[in-house]
N, C-alpha and C positions, 0 to 999 in steps of 0.2 A: 653726505653722499650716500645714496641708497645701497643697501647690501645686495650684491648680485645673487640671483637665484641659484640654488644648489645645482651642481652638474648631475645629470642622470647617471646611474650606475652603468659601468661598462659591461657589455655582454660578450666581449671578446673572449674566446676560449683562453684559459691559462695554460693549457697543455695540449699536445698532440699525441694520439695513440696510433702507432704506425704498424701496419702489417709488414712482414719482412720480405718474403719471396714475391717478386713482381713490383715491389715498392722500393725496397732498399737494395736487394741483391738479386742476382740471376746466376744460373749455372753456366759455366763455360761449356759450350757445345749444345746448350739448349735443353738438356734433360735433367729434371730434378731427381727422379728415382727410377732405377737404382743409381747410385753414384757412378760417375763416368768411368771409373776403373773396375766396375763389376765384371765385365766380360773378360778382361785380361786376368783378373784374379782367379776366376773360375777356369779359364783355359790353362792355367799352370797345372791344374789337376786333371782336366778333361779336354785335351786339345782337339778332340773329335767333334765338339759341339759346333754346329753351323750357325751363321748369322740368323737364318730363319727360325731356328729353335730358340735362340735368345730373344728374338722379337716376340714370339708367341709367349714365352715365359714372362717377359716384361708386361705384356698385355694382361696376363693372368694376375700379376702383381698389382697392376692398376685397378683391376676389379676388386681385389682384396682391400686395397686402401679405400676405395670408394664405399665399400660395404661396412667399414668399421666406424663405430660412433666416436672414436677418438684416435689420435695418432698411436699406432701399435708399437710394441717393442721392436727395435731393429732386427733382432734375431728371428722373431716371428715372421716378419716380412721377408727376410732372406730365406727362411725355410720354405715359404710358399714358392718363391722363385726356383729354388734348388729342386724342390719336389717336381715342379713342372719340367725341369731339365733332366730329371732322372738322376740327380747327383745326391749322394749321401751328405746330409748337413752335419758333418762331424764338427765337434767343438773348435778344432783348429781352423777349419775353413770359416766358420761363423765369426771367429775372433778376427780373422784376416779381413773379412768383408766389412767389419765395423771399426777397424783400426783407425786411429786418428791420422789424418793426412793434413798437411798445411792447407788452410782454407784457400789461399790464392791459387793453388793448383787446380781447384775445381769450381771456384766461385769468384764473382767480381761484383763490385758495387756499380750502380748506374752513375754516370758522370755528374748528375745534378745532386747526388746525395750528400757528399761531404760538405760542399759549400753551403747548402741549404741548412743542414743540421748546425753548422757553425754559426750561421746568422741567427737561427732560431734561439740558440743558446745565448748569443750576445744580447738578444732582445729580452731575455729572461723567460722564454717559453720553455716549459718543462716537457720532457719527451719520454715516452714509454713504448714498449713493443708488445703487440698482441698478435700471436702467430700460431698457426697449426704447424707445429714443428717438434723435433726431438730435443731433449734437454741440453744438447751441446750447442744450441744456437748462440748463447752469449759468448762462448769460446770462438765460434766462427766470426762473430762480429768483432771481437777483439783482434783477431788475426787479420781482419780486413781493414783495421784502423778506425772503426766507428763505434766500438763498444763503450767508450767513455762518454758518449752523448746520452746514454739511456739510464734513467733512474730506476726503472722497474721493467719486469717481463711478466707477461701472461702467456705461458707455453702449454699447448694442449696436452702433450705427453705427461706433463707434471700435474695438470689440473684434472685430467681424466674426462675432458670434454673438448669438442671442437666448436669454433664459431659456426652458427650464430648463437650458441648457448650463452645466455646473459652472463654466466659466471666468467667467461673469458673477458668481456669488456669491463665488468665490475671489479675484477681482481686488479687490473691495471690502474683504474681510477682510484680504488681504495688505497693501493700502495702509494699513490701520490697524495692521498688525503683530499681528493677533489670529488665533487658531485658530477654526475653525467653532464649537466648543462655547462660545466666548466671545461669540458674536453671535446676535442675535435678528432674523430676517427677517420683514418685514411686506409683504404684497401683497394685492390684492383678488381674485386668482385662486387658488382653493384648490389647483389642480394645481401651481402654481409654489411654493406654500408646502410642499406635500407633497414636492416634489423637494428643496427645501432641507433639510427634516427628514431625508430619506434620506441627505443628505451630511453630517449631523452638526450642523446648525444648529438652534437653537430656532426656532419659527415660529408665526405667528398670521396667519390670514386676516381681513382687515378687511371686514366686511359692513355697509357704511354704509346702503345702501338695498336690502335683499334683494328680489329679484323674486318677486312673489306666485306666479308660475307655476313657480318653481324651488325644489326642496327645499333646506334649509340644508345646507352642506357637512358630510359625515360623515367622521370619522377625522382631522380637522384642527382644532386648537384655533382658536377664533374670538373676535374682539372686535367690538364694535359702533361704537366710536369710537376715534380715535387716543389720546384721553385715557385710555382703559383701560390703555395701556402704563404709566402711572404707578403702577398697582397691582402691576406685575410687576418694575419696575426700581428698585432702590435706594431704597426708601421712606425718607424723612427722619424720624427720631424727633422728637417734640415737645420743644421746649426749655422748661426751667422758667421761670416768670415771674421777671423781674428783681427782685432784692432778697429773694427767698424761697428758702430752702434746699430742695433736692429732697426729696420725700416728706412735706412738711408741708402 
């Protein structure tokens, strides 16, 4: 009986590297920064501040975040906002603004996240997070009930760089002991996915809620739901029914 030819090696990714905001979690109320309780915290000290002044200060904070090469210290960010409001950034106020609050009061996971992560783990796919975020991200994930799925984190505030810096992607892959070609990176920003692909990773841009005014990304493979990853990673063949031989 002739020996069957060897099977070609699988090129399926062994791991997924996931962005957090816009992929796994979203802010309740729709705003990432500052946190949803920012206005109320400041108003306990300065009840005279108007919504218009808060809006202008938050816009100043957005420009500050956009201008920094990495995720800044939370106190530095809050100082920018308070300066724009004309409020003294005393240590007690800064501590109050960065105090820990239960993640479910300000954040939520997307409906497809937990079941997709559970199925990926069942299939033996390893999972890490690559996110421009503050160091408390693992705690937030734990409180939202998804932290146990992740073997490693690459967090900008800890590494001192933001995506698309190659160190962000490589840190997560190296923590898993995997080469870029063994990892699939998922983000909601097509530029960051394109950068990962240029570095040798597989990539997909997640377009959950495409903006009607923006054209769909071109040149970057896209998915519409995190569940679409299950069609790309280690599909599980159906098992024959118990008590019936295969093929009958």
